Residue frames as qw, qx, qy, qz and C-alpha x, y, z in Angstrom:
[[0.415, -0.437, 0.786, -0.141, -16.47, 1.09, -4.86],
 [0.398, 0.216, -0.808, -0.377, -16.18, -2.20, -6.65],
 [0.820, -0.250, -0.135, -0.496, -18.85, -4.84, -5.99],
 [0.834, 0.054, -0.522, 0.172, -16.25, -7.48, -5.08],
 [0.150, 0.335, -0.558, 0.744, -15.13, -5.46, -2.05],
 [0.613, -0.536, -0.530, -0.235, -16.98, -6.79, 0.96],
 [0.129, 0.359, -0.515, 0.768, -16.65, -4.79, 4.15],
 [0.648, -0.484, -0.338, -0.481, -19.70, -6.26, 5.83],
 [0.833, -0.389, -0.332, 0.209, -17.58, -7.83, 8.58],
 [0.457, 0.385, -0.240, 0.765, -15.28, -4.86, 9.05],
 [0.408, -0.721, -0.419, 0.371, -14.98, -2.81, 12.22],
 [0.252, 0.858, 0.086, 0.440, -14.83, 0.91, 11.65],
 [0.143, -0.868, 0.305, -0.365, -11.89, 2.70, 13.29],
 [0.954, -0.259, -0.112, 0.098, -10.24, -0.51, 14.52],
 [0.761, -0.013, -0.052, 0.646, -6.71, 0.80, 13.94],
 [0.101, 0.877, 0.134, 0.451, -7.41, 4.54, 14.22],
 [0.544, -0.832, 0.107, 0.027, -5.91, 4.92, 17.71],
 [0.792, -0.223, 0.306, 0.479, -2.66, 3.22, 16.68],
 [0.506, 0.559, 0.287, 0.591, -2.45, 5.34, 13.53],
 [0.144, -0.947, -0.087, -0.275, -3.00, 8.51, 15.59],
 [0.711, -0.627, 0.146, 0.284, 0.02, 7.58, 17.75],
 [0.225, 0.868, -0.381, -0.227, 2.23, 8.16, 14.70],
 [0.816, -0.168, 0.530, 0.159, 3.39, 4.66, 13.93],
 [0.298, 0.704, -0.488, -0.421, 5.94, 4.51, 11.13],
 [0.951, 0.127, 0.282, -0.013, 6.28, 1.56, 8.80],
 [0.033, 0.745, -0.604, -0.281, 9.72, 0.64, 7.52],
 [0.960, 0.251, -0.075, -0.096, 10.48, -2.16, 5.05],
 [0.495, -0.630, 0.569, 0.185, 13.65, -4.02, 6.06],
 [0.503, 0.579, -0.557, -0.318, 15.81, -5.20, 3.19],
 [0.982, -0.011, -0.145, -0.120, 16.09, -8.94, 2.61],
 [0.644, 0.433, -0.472, 0.419, 19.87, -8.77, 2.99],
 [0.023, 0.384, -0.586, 0.713, 19.56, -7.79, 6.67],
 [0.759, -0.341, -0.204, -0.515, 16.57, -9.90, 7.73],
 [0.798, -0.079, -0.541, 0.253, 18.91, -12.33, 9.48],
 [0.312, 0.111, -0.427, 0.842, 20.10, -9.50, 11.70],
 [0.297, 0.043, 0.256, -0.919, 16.73, -7.74, 12.09],
 [0.061, -0.226, -0.951, -0.203, 14.05, -10.45, 12.10],
 [0.162, -0.735, -0.657, -0.045, 11.39, -8.23, 13.71],
 [0.022, -0.877, -0.106, -0.469, 10.53, -4.73, 14.85],
 [0.671, -0.737, 0.041, 0.077, 12.06, -5.27, 18.29],
 [0.792, -0.103, 0.199, 0.568, 15.45, -6.06, 16.78],
 [0.354, 0.622, 0.215, 0.665, 15.30, -2.97, 14.58],
 [0.303, -0.891, -0.085, -0.326, 14.31, -0.75, 17.50],
 [0.789, -0.539, 0.079, 0.284, 17.04, -2.18, 19.71],
 [0.676, 0.131, 0.212, 0.694, 19.69, -1.41, 17.10],
 [0.137, 0.739, 0.222, 0.621, 18.32, 2.08, 16.46],
 [0.512, -0.849, -0.062, -0.114, 18.27, 2.87, 20.18],
 [0.788, -0.361, 0.144, 0.478, 21.89, 1.80, 20.45],
 [0.534, 0.296, 0.294, 0.735, 22.86, 3.91, 17.43],
 [0.041, -0.897, -0.350, -0.268, 20.81, 7.01, 18.29],
 [0.463, -0.828, 0.022, 0.317, 23.22, 8.46, 20.88],
 [0.590, -0.148, 0.409, 0.680, 26.10, 8.22, 18.40],
 [0.268, 0.595, 0.498, 0.571, 24.06, 10.04, 15.73],
 [0.229, -0.936, -0.262, -0.054, 22.96, 12.73, 18.19],
 [0.564, -0.630, 0.165, 0.507, 26.55, 13.32, 19.31],
 [0.513, 0.127, 0.487, 0.696, 27.70, 13.56, 15.72],
 [0.101, 0.801, 0.452, 0.380, 24.96, 16.09, 14.93],
 [0.380, -0.901, -0.094, 0.189, 26.01, 18.25, 17.88],
 [0.598, -0.371, 0.338, 0.625, 29.63, 18.10, 16.78],
 [0.395, 0.378, 0.527, 0.651, 28.74, 19.08, 13.22],
 [0.074, -0.908, -0.366, -0.191, 26.50, 21.93, 14.38],
 [0.487, -0.785, 0.066, 0.377, 29.22, 23.25, 16.66],
 [0.568, -0.128, 0.439, 0.684, 31.80, 23.03, 13.86],
 [0.260, 0.621, 0.505, 0.540, 29.53, 24.88, 11.41],
 [0.233, -0.948, -0.215, 0.019, 28.96, 27.68, 13.97],
 [0.560, -0.587, 0.242, 0.533, 32.70, 28.04, 14.50],
 [0.483, 0.160, 0.535, 0.674, 33.33, 28.11, 10.73],
 [0.100, 0.825, 0.465, 0.306, 30.59, 30.74, 10.25],
 [0.353, -0.904, -0.053, 0.235, 32.33, 33.04, 12.77],
 [0.598, -0.359, 0.369, 0.615, 35.66, 32.81, 10.98]]
């Protein structure tokens, strides 16, 4: 470890519990920061979009099963 690193005031394991919860970090592009200024805005949009994506997946799975039988 380099001598300029000073961890004397650090608290061991401070963020370990949050990390264990499986938090994902996503970098939002600058071109959409006006629409998604924070994590809550991103989560709100994703929660609104999630049912559409799930429905689409089910439709595609069903279509591929039908095509496989033919």
